[in-house]
LUMMAR-598154 format. One record per atom (N, C-alpha, C, O): residue in one letter; z, y, x. Coordinates in steps of 0.02 Angstrom, whole numbers, plus 50000, padded with zeros to 5 digits. Layout:
BEGIN
AZYX;...
END
This chain:
BEGIN
M547535001151273;M546935003651305;M546614998151345;M546954994651383;A545964997251339;A545604991951375;A545554993751449;A545514999551468;D545564988551491;D545494989851562;D544774991851577;D544314990051541;S544694995751631;S544024998451647;S543524993051664;S542934993851651;G543754987451693;G543304981951709;G543024978751645;G542434977151642;G543454977851596;G543234975051532;G542764979651496;G542264977451467;L542904986051499;L542464990951467;L541784991251502;L541264991751470;A541804990951568;A541174990951606;A540754984751590;A540144985051585;A541084979051582;A540724972951565;A540414973451496;A539854971151486;K540774976351449;K540504977351382;K539914982151383;K539414980951349;M539974987451422;M539414992251428;M538804988851459;M538244990351440;K538914984351507;K538364980751538;K537994976551486;K537384976451485;V538374973151444;V538064969051391;V537664973551344;V537104971851326;L537954979151324;L537604983851280;L536984986751314;L536464987451282;S537044988351377;S536474991051415;S535914985951419;S535324987651411;D536084979651431;D535574974451435;D535224973551367;D534624972751365;A535614973751313;A535324973151246;A534864979051231;A534324978151203;Y535084984951250;Y534674991051240;Y534014990351278;Y533474991551250;A534054988351342;A533454987651383;A532984982351354;A532374983151358;A533264977151326;A532844971751297;A532454974151236;A531924971551222;H532714979151201;H532384981751141;H531894987451156;H531524989551112;L531884989851217;L531444995451234;L530704993951224;L530344998251199;P530454988051244;P529734986751232;P529544987551158;P529004990151143;E529974985351113;E529844986151042;E529844993551022;E529424995750983;K530324997251049;K530355004451034;K529735008051059;K529455012351025;F529505006251119;F528905009351146;F528295007551105;F527855011751094;A528255001351083;A527684999251041;A527665003250976;A527135005350954;Q528255004350946;Q528295008350885;Q528095015550898;Q527725018650860;L528345018350953;L528185025250971;L527435025950982;L527125030750958;E527135021251018;E526415021551031;E526015020750967;E525485023850959;Q526265016750921;Q525915015950857;Q525915022450818;Q525405024450790;V526495025750816;V526535032250781;V526065037250815;V525705040950782;W526065037350881;W525635041850919;W524895040550903;W524515045250889;Q524695034250904;Q523995032450892;Q523775034050821;Q523185035350808;Q524245033950774;Q524075035250704;Q524025042750687;Q523785044550634;L524245046950733;L524175054150720;L523435056050721;L523075054150767;P523215059650671;P522505061650669;P522345066350727;P522765070150750;R521735066050750;R521515070250806;R521275077050783;R521255081750823;D521085077650720;D520755083850699;D521165088350653;D520945093850637;V521745086050631;V522175090150588;V522905089150608;V523075084250641;W523315093850588;W524025093450601;W524355088850549;W524245089650489;D524755084150572;D525115079550529;D525865080650540;D526165077650585;E526165084850499;E526865086850508;E527325080750506;E527745079850550;Q527245076550456;Q527695070850449;Q527625065950508;Q528135063750536;G527015064350527;G526915059850583;G527175062750649;G527475059150689;F527065069250658;F527295072450720;F528055072650722;F528355071550775;Q528375073950666;Q529105074050664;Q529395067050676;Q529925066350708;T529055061950652;T529275055050666;T529245053750741;T529705050950770;L528695055750772;L528625055050845;L529185058750881;L529485056050927;C529325064850860;C529855068850892;C530535065550886;C530915065450933;R530685062750827;R531325059350817;R531385053250862;R531925051850889;M530845049650869;M530865043650912;M530995045450985;M531385042251019;V530655050751008;V530765052951077;V531465055651085;V531795054451136;H531705059451035;H532385062151038;H532905056551045;H533395057251082;S532805051151009;S533295045651014;S533305042651084;S533835040451107;L532735042551118;L532725040051187;L533065044951234;L533375042951283;T533005051351219;T533335056451261;T534085055351263;T534385055651316;G534375054051206;G535105053151203;G535335046251224;G535855045651256;S534955041251208;S535205034451219;S535095031851290;S535485027751314;G534575034051323;G534425031551390;G535005032251438;G535205027351470;K535275038151443;K535825039351490;K536445035451469;K536795032651512;T536585035151404;T537165031551380;T537145024251401;T537665021451418;F536555021251400;F536495014151415;F536255012751486;F536005007351500;G536335017651530;G536225016451601;G535505017051625;G535315014051675;I535095021051589;I534405022151611;I534285029651609;I533915032251567;S534595033151656;S534555040451658;S533845042951665;S533665048051636;A533435039351704;A532735041551714;A532365041751647;A531955046151636;L532515037051603;L532205037051536;L532405043251497;L531985046451466;S533045045051499;S533275051051465;S532935057251492;S532745061751454;D532855057551558;D532545063451589;D531815064251568;D531595069751551;V531435058851570;V530735059151550;V530675060651475;V530255064651454;A531105057451435;A531095058651363;A531275065951347;A530975068951302;R531745068751384;R531935075851372;R531345080451386;R531215085051348;D530985079151441;D530395083251457;D529865082551402;D529565087551382;L529755076451379;L529255075451326;L529495078751261;L529095081751226;E530125078151246;E530395081251185;E530295088851187;E530105091751136;E530425091951243;E530325099151249;E529585100951240;E529425105951207;Y529145096951268;Y528425098251261;Y528215097451187;Y527845101651161;L528455092151155;L528285091051085;L528555096651041;L528235098650993;T529135099251058;T529425104851020;T528975110951024;T528855114350975;Q528715112251084;Q528245117851092;Q527615116851051;Q527365121451019;L527355110651052;L526755109151013;L526875109850938;L526445112150901;A527475107850917;A527635108150845;A527655115250819;A527535116450760;E527795119950862;E527825126950841;E527135129550820;E527095133950777;T526605126850849;T525935129250833;T525665126150768;T525245129150734;K525895120150752;K525665116550693;K524905116050690;K524595117050637;A524615114650748;A523885114050753;A523715107250784;A524105104450822;A523135104650767;A522905098350797;A522915099150873;A522755104450899;L523085093850907;L523145094150980;L522455093851012;L522015090250990;N522375097851065;N521745097451102;N521785091651151;N522305088351158;E521245090451186;E521205084551230;E521705084951287;E522005079851304;D521815090751316;D522305091551370;D523015089951345;D523405086651379;Q523175092451286;Q523835091151258;Q523935083751243;Q524465080951257;R523415080551215;R523455073351201;R523545069451266;R523935064651269;N523175071351318;N523235067951382;N523935068751411;N524215064051439;H524225074751403;H524895075951428;H525395071351393;H525825068351425;V525345070851327;V525805066551289;V525705059251309;V526195055551318;E525085057051314;E524955050051332;E525225048451402;E525505043051412;H525155053051448;H525425052151516;H526195051651512;H526495047451546;A526495055851472;A527225055751466;A527465049151435;A527985046551455;I527095046551387;I527285040051357;I527245034551410;I527665030151412;T526735034851452;T526685030051508;T527285030751555;T527565025751578;Q527485036951569;Q528065038151612;Q528705035551580;Q529145033151615;L528755035851513;L529345033051480;L529405025651495;L529935023251512;R528855022051488;R528865014851502;R529075013551574;R529475009151587;Q528795017351620;Q528965016451691;Q529695018051704;Q530035014451741;A529945023351674;A530645025351685;A531135020251657;A531695019751680;S530925016551607;S531375011751575;S531585006151623;S532085002851610;S531215005151676;S531394999951724;S531855002551780;S532074998651822;Q532005008951779;Q532425011951831;Q533145012451807;Q533385017851790;R533475006751806;R534155006551780;R534655009151831;R534575008051891;D535155012651805;D535695015251848;D536115009451872;D536095004051844;D536505010751924;D536945005551950;D537485003651899;D537624997751889;V537765008651868;V538305007451820;V538165011351757;V538065017451760;P538145008051698;P538055011851636;P538605017051627;P539165016151649;Q538425022451595;Q538915027651580;Q539415025151529;Q539225022851475;V540045025551545;V540565023451499;V540795029651461;V541085034151491;P540685029851395;P540895035751356;P541645036651360;P542025031851356;I541855042751368;I542565044351370;I542775046551300;I542505051451273;P543265043051271;P543485044851204;P543765051951203;P544105054151249;T543605055551150;T543885062251142;T544345062151081;T544125062051024;N544975062051095;N545475061851041;N545805068551033;N546235069350991;
END
């Protein structure tokens, strides 16, 4: 079994690598968002956006950025509600999503003191 100091050091390296890739992830997310049509429902594009946000929900906390997970979870829940209607988004809904994407970027800089070390389940 690895010592906890060694595991924490490995998690720090992984956390740093994850944080370094976030700007690229955000750029991809924003590109998908910008490509969604304003006047019709785009199921495939919207589901791609949802999957991208969902991945941030799970990974943020794992890699020591809990605030990112929290904001992503709120956005994911909102997107899930929107997906149920399968209708083009109105201006208020679009503004809400755009604001949440901005909050994702801001939250990504709020790193936890210590990354979460997954506990093996055997």
